[in-house]
DSSP file (Angstrom, degrees, kcal/mol; ACC not computed):
  #  RESIDUE AA STRUCTURE BP1 BP2  ACC     N-H-->O    O-->H-N    N-H-->O    O-->H-N    TCO  KAPPA ALPHA  PHI   PSI    X-CA   Y-CA   Z-CA
    1    1 A M              0   0    0      0, 0.0     2,-0.2     0, 0.0     0, 0.0   0.000 360.0 360.0 360.0 135.7   46.0  154.2  193.3
    2    2 A T        -     0   0    0      1,-0.1    68,-0.0     0, 0.0     0, 0.0  -0.557 360.0-113.9 -85.6 148.8   48.0  153.4  190.2
    3    3 A E        -     0   0    0     -2,-0.2     3,-0.1     1,-0.1    -1,-0.1  -0.530  35.7-109.3 -76.3 144.1   46.7  154.1  186.7
    4    4 A P        -     0   0    0      0, 0.0    -1,-0.1     0, 0.0     3,-0.1  -0.327  40.0 -95.2 -69.5 158.2   46.0  151.0  184.5
    5    5 A F        -     0   0    0    117,-0.3     2,-0.2     1,-0.1    66,-0.1  -0.364  52.1 -83.5 -69.8 153.8   48.3  150.3  181.6
    6    6 A D     >  -     0   0    0      1,-0.1     4,-2.5    -3,-0.1     5,-0.2  -0.403  35.8-139.8 -60.1 126.8   47.3  151.5  178.2
    7    7 A H  H  > S+     0   0    0      1,-0.2     4,-2.3     2,-0.2     5,-0.2   0.878 100.8  51.1 -60.0 -42.0   44.8  149.0  176.7
    8    8 A A  H  > S+     0   0    0      2,-0.2     4,-2.2     1,-0.2    -1,-0.2   0.906 111.2  49.1 -63.9 -41.4   46.4  149.3  173.2
    9    9 A D  H  > S+     0   0    0      1,-0.2     4,-2.6     2,-0.2     5,-0.2   0.939 111.6  47.7 -62.5 -47.7   49.9  148.6  174.6
   10   10 A T  H  X S+     0   0    0     -4,-2.5     4,-2.6     1,-0.2    -2,-0.2   0.873 111.5  50.8 -65.9 -35.7   48.8  145.6  176.6
   11   11 A N  H  X S+     0   0    0     -4,-2.3     4,-2.4    -5,-0.2    -1,-0.2   0.923 111.5  47.4 -65.8 -42.8   46.9  144.1  173.7
   12   12 A A  H  X S+     0   0    0     -4,-2.2     4,-2.2     2,-0.2    -2,-0.2   0.910 114.3  47.1 -63.7 -42.1   49.9  144.5  171.4
   13   13 A I  H  X S+     0   0    0     -4,-2.6     4,-2.9     2,-0.2     5,-0.3   0.926 110.9  52.0 -64.5 -45.1   52.2  143.0  174.1
   14   14 A R  H  X S+     0   0    0     -4,-2.6     4,-2.5     1,-0.2    -2,-0.2   0.920 110.7  48.0 -58.0 -45.8   49.8  140.1  174.7
   15   15 A L  H  X S+     0   0    0     -4,-2.4     4,-1.9     2,-0.2    -1,-0.2   0.914 113.3  47.2 -62.5 -43.5   49.7  139.3  170.9
   16   16 A R  H  X S+     0   0    0     -4,-2.2     4,-2.0     2,-0.2    -2,-0.2   0.917 113.7  46.9 -67.0 -42.8   53.4  139.4  170.6
   17   17 A L  H  X S+     0   0    0     -4,-2.9     4,-2.6     1,-0.2    -1,-0.2   0.883 110.7  52.5 -67.4 -37.2   54.0  137.2  173.7
   18   18 A R  H  X S+     0   0    0     -4,-2.5     4,-2.5    -5,-0.3    -1,-0.2   0.867 107.0  53.9 -65.6 -34.3   51.4  134.7  172.6
   19   19 A S  H  X S+     0   0    0     -4,-1.9     4,-2.2     2,-0.2    -2,-0.2   0.928 110.3  46.0 -63.1 -44.9   53.2  134.5  169.2
   20   20 A Y  H  X S+     0   0    0     -4,-2.0     4,-2.4     2,-0.2    -2,-0.2   0.902 110.9  53.4 -63.4 -40.6   56.4  133.7  171.0
   21   21 A E  H  X S+     0   0    0     -4,-2.6     4,-2.5     1,-0.2    -2,-0.2   0.928 110.0  47.5 -59.9 -45.0   54.6  131.2  173.2
   22   22 A E  H  X S+     0   0    0     -4,-2.5     4,-2.6     2,-0.2    -1,-0.2   0.901 110.4  51.5 -64.3 -41.7   53.2  129.4  170.1
   23   23 A R  H  X S+     0   0    0     -4,-2.2     4,-2.1     1,-0.2    -1,-0.2   0.904 111.2  48.2 -62.6 -40.9   56.6  129.4  168.4
   24   24 A C  H  X S+     0   0    0     -4,-2.4     4,-2.8     2,-0.2    -2,-0.2   0.923 110.7  51.4 -63.6 -44.3   58.1  127.8  171.5
   25   25 A T  H  X S+     0   0    0     -4,-2.5     4,-2.2     1,-0.2    -2,-0.2   0.913 110.0  48.9 -60.6 -44.2   55.3  125.2  171.7
   26   26 A L  H  X S+     0   0    0     -4,-2.6     4,-2.2     1,-0.2    -1,-0.2   0.903 112.6  48.2 -63.1 -41.2   55.8  124.2  168.0
   27   27 A L  H  X S+     0   0    0     -4,-2.1     4,-3.0     2,-0.2     5,-0.3   0.909 109.3  53.0 -65.1 -42.0   59.5  123.9  168.6
   28   28 A L  H  X S+     0   0    0     -4,-2.8     4,-2.4     1,-0.2    -2,-0.2   0.908 110.3  48.0 -60.6 -42.0   59.0  121.8  171.7
   29   29 A R  H  X S+     0   0    0     -4,-2.2     4,-1.1     2,-0.2    -1,-0.2   0.921 113.5  47.4 -63.5 -43.9   56.7  119.4  169.8
   30   30 A A  H  < S+     0   0    0     -4,-2.2     3,-0.4     1,-0.2    -2,-0.2   0.918 116.2  42.7 -65.9 -43.8   59.2  119.1  166.9
   31   31 A I  H  < S+     0   0    0     -4,-3.0    -1,-0.2     1,-0.2    -2,-0.2   0.879 112.5  54.2 -70.0 -37.3   62.2  118.5  169.2
   32   32 A G  H  < S+     0   0    0     -4,-2.4     2,-1.6    -5,-0.3    -1,-0.2   0.673  86.5  86.5 -72.7 -16.9   60.3  116.2  171.4
   33   33 A D    >X  -     0   0    0     -4,-1.1     3,-1.5    -3,-0.4     4,-1.4  -0.643  57.9-178.6 -85.8  86.0   59.2  114.0  168.5
   34   34 A N  T 34 S+     0   0    0     -2,-1.6     4,-0.4     1,-0.3    -1,-0.2   0.693  73.2  66.8 -61.2 -19.6   62.3  111.7  168.4
   35   35 A K  T 34 S+     0   0    0      1,-0.2    -1,-0.3     2,-0.1     4,-0.2   0.820 117.2  20.4 -72.3 -29.8   61.0  109.8  165.4
   36   36 A T  T <> S+     0   0    0     -3,-1.5     4,-1.7    -6,-0.2    -2,-0.2   0.465  95.2  95.2-118.4  -2.8   61.3  112.8  163.1
   37   37 A V  T  < S+     0   0    0     -4,-1.4     7,-0.2     1,-0.2    -3,-0.1   0.896  88.4  47.9 -61.8 -40.3   63.8  115.2  164.7
   38   38 A T  T >4 S+     0   0    0     -4,-0.4     3,-1.0     1,-0.2    -1,-0.2   0.902 112.6  48.6 -67.2 -39.7   66.8  113.9  162.8
   39   39 A A  T 34 S+     0   0    0      1,-0.2    -1,-0.2    -4,-0.2    -2,-0.2   0.783 120.7  37.5 -69.0 -25.8   64.9  114.1  159.4
   40   40 A R  T 3X S+     0   0    0     -4,-1.7     4,-2.7     1,-0.1     5,-0.3   0.126  77.8 120.6-111.5  19.8   63.8  117.6  160.2
   41   41 A V  H <> S+     0   0    0     -3,-1.0     4,-2.7     1,-0.2     5,-0.2   0.854  75.6  49.8 -58.9 -38.1   66.9  118.9  161.9
   42   42 A E  H  > S+     0   0    0     -4,-0.2     4,-2.4     2,-0.2    -1,-0.2   0.909 112.4  46.9 -68.4 -40.8   67.5  121.7  159.4
   43   43 A Q  H  > S+     0   0    0      2,-0.2     4,-2.0     1,-0.2    -2,-0.2   0.922 114.8  47.0 -64.5 -44.0   63.9  123.0  159.7
   44   44 A I  H  X S+     0   0    0     -4,-2.7     4,-2.4     2,-0.2    -2,-0.2   0.906 111.3  51.8 -63.8 -42.0   64.0  122.8  163.5
   45   45 A R  H  X S+     0   0    0     -4,-2.7     4,-2.9    -5,-0.3     5,-0.2   0.913 108.2  51.5 -61.3 -43.4   67.4  124.6  163.5
   46   46 A D  H  X S+     0   0    0     -4,-2.4     4,-2.3     1,-0.2    -1,-0.2   0.902 111.1  47.8 -60.8 -41.2   65.9  127.4  161.3
   47   47 A Q  H  X S+     0   0    0     -4,-2.0     4,-2.4     2,-0.2    -2,-0.2   0.902 112.8  48.6 -66.2 -41.0   63.0  127.8  163.7
   48   48 A Y  H  X S+     0   0    0     -4,-2.4     4,-2.7     2,-0.2     5,-0.2   0.929 111.9  48.6 -64.1 -46.3   65.3  127.9  166.7
   49   49 A I  H  X S+     0   0    0     -4,-2.9     4,-2.7     1,-0.2    -2,-0.2   0.917 112.6  48.5 -60.5 -44.3   67.6  130.4  165.0
   50   50 A A  H  X S+     0   0    0     -4,-2.3     4,-2.7    -5,-0.2     5,-0.2   0.907 112.4  48.0 -64.7 -42.1   64.7  132.6  164.1
   51   51 A L  H  X S+     0   0    0     -4,-2.4     4,-2.5     2,-0.2     5,-0.2   0.938 113.9  46.7 -62.5 -47.1   63.2  132.5  167.6
   52   52 A K  H  X S+     0   0    0     -4,-2.7     4,-2.2     1,-0.2    -2,-0.2   0.920 114.4  47.6 -60.9 -45.9   66.6  133.3  169.2
   53   53 A R  H  X S+     0   0    0     -4,-2.7     4,-2.4    -5,-0.2    -2,-0.2   0.925 113.2  47.2 -62.0 -47.1   67.2  136.1  166.8
   54   54 A D  H  X S+     0   0    0     -4,-2.7     4,-2.5     2,-0.2     5,-0.2   0.892 111.7  49.7 -66.8 -40.6   63.7  137.7  167.2
   55   55 A L  H  X S+     0   0    0     -4,-2.5     4,-2.5    -5,-0.2    -1,-0.2   0.925 112.7  47.7 -63.1 -43.5   63.8  137.5  171.0
   56   56 A K  H  X S+     0   0    0     -4,-2.2     4,-2.4    -5,-0.2    -2,-0.2   0.901 111.9  50.2 -64.1 -39.9   67.3  139.1  171.1
   57   57 A A  H  X S+     0   0    0     -4,-2.4     4,-2.4     2,-0.2    -2,-0.2   0.922 113.1  45.2 -64.8 -44.1   66.1  141.8  168.7
   58   58 A D  H  X S+     0   0    0     -4,-2.5     4,-2.1     2,-0.2    -2,-0.2   0.882 111.6  53.3 -66.9 -37.1   63.0  142.6  170.8
   59   59 A A  H  X S+     0   0    0     -4,-2.5     4,-0.7    -5,-0.2    -2,-0.2   0.927 111.7  45.1 -62.6 -44.1   65.1  142.5  174.0
   60   60 A A  H >< S+     0   0    0     -4,-2.4     3,-0.6     1,-0.2     4,-0.4   0.904 113.2  50.6 -65.9 -41.0   67.5  145.1  172.5
   61   61 A A  H >< S+     0   0    0     -4,-2.4     3,-0.8     1,-0.2    -1,-0.2   0.844 108.5  52.1 -66.6 -33.7   64.6  147.3  171.2
   62   62 A T  H >< S+     0   0    0     -4,-2.1     3,-1.9     1,-0.2     4,-0.3   0.593  84.8  83.5 -83.4  -9.3   62.8  147.3  174.6
   63   63 A R  G X< S+     0   0    0     -4,-0.7     3,-1.1    -3,-0.6    -1,-0.2   0.800  84.1  63.5 -61.0 -25.1   65.9  148.4  176.5
   64   64 A R  G <  S+     0   0    0     -3,-0.8    -1,-0.3    -4,-0.4    -2,-0.2   0.679  85.5  73.8 -71.5 -16.9   64.9  151.9  175.4
   65   65 A A  G X  S-     0   0    0     -3,-1.9     3,-0.7     1,-0.2    -1,-0.2   0.678  90.8-155.9 -70.9 -15.9   61.6  151.6  177.4
   66   66 A G  T <   -     0   0    0     -3,-1.1    -1,-0.2    -4,-0.3    -2,-0.0  -0.318  35.1 -62.8  73.7-158.3   63.6  152.0  180.6
   67   67 A K  T 3  S+     0   0    0     -3,-0.1    -1,-0.2    -2,-0.0    -2,-0.0   0.039  74.8 144.8-118.3  24.3   62.4  150.7  183.9
   68   68 A D    X   -     0   0    0     -3,-0.7     3,-2.0     1,-0.2     6,-0.3  -0.531  38.9-155.2 -67.7 112.0   59.2  152.8  184.4
   69   69 A P  T 3  S+     0   0    0      0, 0.0    -1,-0.2     0, 0.0     6,-0.1   0.671  92.2  63.3 -65.7 -14.2   56.8  150.4  186.2
   70   70 A A  T 3  S+     0   0    0      4,-0.0     2,-0.6   -65,-0.0    -2,-0.1   0.562  87.0  86.0 -83.1  -8.4   53.9  152.4  184.7
   71   71 A C  S <> S-     0   0    0     -3,-2.0     4,-2.4     1,-0.1     5,-0.2  -0.837  70.3-151.0 -96.6 122.0   55.0  151.4  181.2
   72   72 A A  H  >>S+     0   0    0     -2,-0.6     4,-2.5     1,-0.2     5,-1.1   0.844  96.8  55.7 -61.7 -34.7   53.5  148.0  180.1
   73   73 A V  I  4>S+     0   0    0      1,-0.2     5,-3.4     3,-0.2    -1,-0.2   0.941 112.7  41.2 -62.7 -46.3   56.5  147.4  177.8
   74   74 A A  I  45S+     0   0    0     -6,-0.3    -2,-0.2    -9,-0.2    -1,-0.2   0.841 118.8  46.6 -69.9 -33.4   58.9  147.8  180.8
   75   75 A A  I  <5S+     0   0    0     -4,-2.4    -2,-0.2    -7,-0.2    -1,-0.2   0.830 134.3   0.4 -79.9 -32.7   56.7  145.9  183.2
   76   76 A F  I  X5S+     0   0    0     -4,-2.5     4,-1.7    -5,-0.2    -3,-0.2   0.751 126.1  45.4-124.3 -53.8   55.9  142.9  181.0
   77   77 A F  I  ><S+     0   0    0     -5,-1.1     4,-2.7     2,-0.2     5,-0.3   0.946 110.2  49.9 -70.0 -49.8   57.4  142.7  177.5
   78   78 A S  H  ><S+     0   0    0     -5,-3.4     4,-2.4     1,-0.2     5,-0.2   0.934 114.7  42.6 -58.3 -50.5   60.9  143.7  178.2
   79   79 A P  H  > S+     0   0    0      0, 0.0     4,-2.5     0, 0.0     5,-0.3   0.879 113.6  54.4 -65.6 -33.4   61.5  141.2  181.1
   80   80 A A  H  X S+     0   0    0     -4,-1.7     4,-2.3     2,-0.2    -2,-0.2   0.955 114.5  37.7 -63.3 -50.1   59.7  138.4  179.2
   81   81 A V  H  X S+     0   0    0     -4,-2.7     4,-2.3     2,-0.2   -22,-0.2   0.864 117.2  52.0 -73.3 -34.1   61.8  138.7  176.1
   82   82 A N  H  X S+     0   0    0     -4,-2.4     4,-1.8    -5,-0.3    -2,-0.2   0.956 114.5  41.5 -63.6 -49.6   65.0  139.3  178.0
   83   83 A E  H  X S+     0   0    0     -4,-2.5     4,-1.0    -5,-0.2    -2,-0.2   0.898 115.6  50.1 -67.1 -40.2   64.6  136.3  180.3
   84   84 A A  H >X S+     0   0    0     -4,-2.3     4,-0.8    -5,-0.3     3,-0.7   0.922 109.6  51.4 -63.3 -43.5   63.4  134.1  177.5
   85   85 A A  H >< S+     0   0    0     -4,-2.3     3,-0.8     1,-0.2    -1,-0.2   0.865 103.3  59.5 -62.3 -36.1   66.4  135.1  175.3
   86   86 A L  H 3< S+     0   0    0     -4,-1.8    -1,-0.2     1,-0.2    -2,-0.2   0.800 100.2  56.6 -63.7 -28.3   68.8  134.3  178.1
   87   87 A H  H << S+     0   0    0     -4,-1.0     2,-2.0    -3,-0.7    -1,-0.2   0.751  86.9  79.8 -74.8 -22.9   67.5  130.7  178.2
   88   88 A L    <<  +     0   0    0     -3,-0.8    -1,-0.2    -4,-0.8    -2,-0.1  -0.333  54.4 131.2 -85.4  59.0   68.3  130.1  174.5
   89   89 A K        +     0   0    0     -2,-2.0    -1,-0.2    -3,-0.2     3,-0.1   0.802  32.5 104.5 -80.9 -32.4   72.0  129.5  175.2
   90   90 A P  S    S-     0   0    0      0, 0.0     9,-0.1     0, 0.0     2,-0.1  -0.254  80.6-110.3 -56.1 136.2   72.6  126.3  173.2
   91   91 A T    >   -     0   0    0      1,-0.1     3,-1.4     2,-0.0    -2,-0.1  -0.358  13.4-130.1 -67.8 144.9   74.4  127.0  170.0
   92   92 A S  T 3  S+     0   0    0      1,-0.3    -1,-0.1    -3,-0.1   -43,-0.1   0.627 104.9  67.7 -71.4 -11.7   72.4  126.7  166.8
   93   93 A G  T 3  S+     0   0    0      2,-0.1    -1,-0.3     6,-0.0     2,-0.1   0.613  86.2  86.5 -81.7 -12.3   75.2  124.6  165.4
   94   94 A S  S <  S-     0   0    0     -3,-1.4     3,-0.0     1,-0.1     0, 0.0  -0.391  92.7 -95.0 -83.2 164.9   74.5  121.8  167.9
   95   95 A H     >  -     0   0    0      1,-0.1     4,-3.4    -2,-0.1     6,-0.3  -0.590  34.5-120.5 -76.1 141.0   72.0  119.0  167.3
   96   96 A P  T  4>S+     0   0    0      0, 0.0     5,-2.0     0, 0.0     6,-0.6   0.831 111.4  38.9 -53.5 -35.6   68.6  119.7  168.9
   97   97 A I  T >45S+     0   0    0      3,-0.2     3,-1.4     2,-0.2     5,-0.1   0.953 120.9  41.2 -80.0 -53.1   68.8  116.7  171.2
   98   98 A A  T 345S+     0   0    0      1,-0.3    -1,-0.1     2,-0.1    -4,-0.0   0.826 114.0  54.9 -64.5 -31.5   72.5  116.7  172.1
   99   99 A G  T 3<5S-     0   0    0     -4,-3.4    -1,-0.3    -9,-0.1    -2,-0.2   0.458 107.9-125.7 -82.5  -0.7   72.4  120.5  172.5
  100  100 A N  T <>5 +     0   0    0     -3,-1.4     4,-1.5    -5,-0.2     3,-0.2   0.873  53.7 155.2  59.4  40.8   69.6  120.2  175.0
  101  101 A W  H  >< +     0   0    0     -5,-2.0     4,-3.1    -6,-0.3     5,-0.3   0.833  63.4  66.7 -65.3 -32.3   67.4  122.6  173.1
  102  102 A L  H  > S+     0   0    0     -6,-0.6     4,-2.3     1,-0.2    -1,-0.2   0.928 104.1  42.8 -56.6 -47.9   64.3  121.1  174.6
  103  103 A S  H  > S+     0   0    0      2,-0.2     4,-2.6    -3,-0.2    -1,-0.2   0.906 115.1  50.2 -64.9 -42.4   65.1  122.4  178.1
  104  104 A A  H  X S+     0   0    0     -4,-1.5     4,-2.0     2,-0.2    -2,-0.2   0.930 114.1  43.0 -63.8 -46.7   66.2  125.8  176.8
  105  105 A V  H  X S+     0   0    0     -4,-3.1     4,-2.5     2,-0.2    -1,-0.2   0.883 113.1  53.6 -68.6 -37.9   63.0  126.3  174.7
  106  106 A Y  H  X S+     0   0    0     -4,-2.3     4,-2.3    -5,-0.3    -2,-0.2   0.942 109.8  47.3 -60.4 -47.5   60.9  125.0  177.6
  107  107 A D  H  X S+     0   0    0     -4,-2.6     4,-1.9     1,-0.2    -2,-0.2   0.882 111.3  51.2 -62.8 -38.6   62.5  127.4  180.0
  108  108 A A  H  X S+     0   0    0     -4,-2.0     4,-2.1     1,-0.2    -1,-0.2   0.915 110.2  49.8 -63.3 -42.5   62.0  130.3  177.6
  109  109 A R  H  X S+     0   0    0     -4,-2.5     4,-2.8     1,-0.2     5,-0.2   0.889 106.7  55.3 -63.9 -39.8   58.3  129.4  177.2
  110  110 A V  H  X S+     0   0    0     -4,-2.3     4,-2.3     1,-0.2    -1,-0.2   0.925 108.8  47.7 -59.3 -45.3   57.8  129.3  180.9
  111  111 A D  H  X S+     0   0    0     -4,-1.9     4,-2.1     2,-0.2    -1,-0.2   0.919 112.3  48.8 -62.8 -43.3   59.1  132.8  181.3
  112  112 A I  H  X S+     0   0    0     -4,-2.1     4,-2.0     1,-0.2    -2,-0.2   0.931 112.6  47.9 -62.0 -45.5   56.9  134.1  178.4
  113  113 A C  H  X S+     0   0    0     -4,-2.8     4,-2.4     1,-0.2    -1,-0.2   0.866 107.9  56.5 -64.0 -36.6   53.9  132.3  180.0
  114  114 A H  H  X S+     0   0    0     -4,-2.3     4,-2.1    -5,-0.2    -1,-0.2   0.944 110.4  42.8 -60.3 -48.5   54.7  133.8  183.4
  115  115 A Y  H  X S+     0   0    0     -4,-2.1     4,-2.4     1,-0.2    -1,-0.2   0.824 111.3  55.6 -71.3 -29.8   54.6  137.4  182.0
  116  116 A L  H  X S+     0   0    0     -4,-2.0     4,-2.4     2,-0.2    -1,-0.2   0.921 108.7  48.2 -63.4 -43.0   51.5  136.6  180.0
  117  117 A A  H  X S+     0   0    0     -4,-2.4     4,-1.2     2,-0.2    -2,-0.2   0.906 111.7  49.5 -63.7 -41.5   49.8  135.5  183.2
  118  118 A Q  H  X S+     0   0    0     -4,-2.1     4,-0.6     1,-0.2     3,-0.3   0.910 111.4  49.5 -62.6 -41.9   51.0  138.7  185.0
  119  119 A L  H >< S+     0   0    0     -4,-2.4     3,-1.0     1,-0.2    -2,-0.2   0.890 107.0  54.7 -64.3 -40.4   49.7  140.8  182.1
  120  120 A D  H 3< S+     0   0    0     -4,-2.4    -1,-0.2     1,-0.2    -2,-0.2   0.767 102.8  57.8 -66.4 -24.7   46.3  139.1  182.1
  121  121 A R  H 3<        0   0    0     -4,-1.2    -1,-0.2    -3,-0.3    -2,-0.2   0.678 360.0 360.0 -77.6 -17.2   45.9  139.9  185.8
  122  122 A N    <<        0   0    0     -3,-1.0  -117,-0.3    -4,-0.6    -1,-0.2   0.433 360.0 360.0 -98.5 360.0   46.3  143.6  185.1
């Protein structure tokens, strides 16, 4: 029988992933609102850049956790932020609509939600 993950670790991971999920949701709403996206392009760009930067930073920081399946960071957080960061390929210099940011952010959110669901099952 496997030991459960550390409760404090899983709570911290859950909070961080939910924060990323919320940031993605807010970006999706902003990009999807075609009536205001052009007027708010700089604000949306700043949010996209910050999300991309933070996911990459967390992905780099969690590489040190290794691949130990008994470690909640390695089992849930690291793959979530790594996979989400990989989806944010559109350059921040492109327009949110022309650069297809909606699809990229949506795919990143799906990965984050997937690992949140996996974490909630444990």
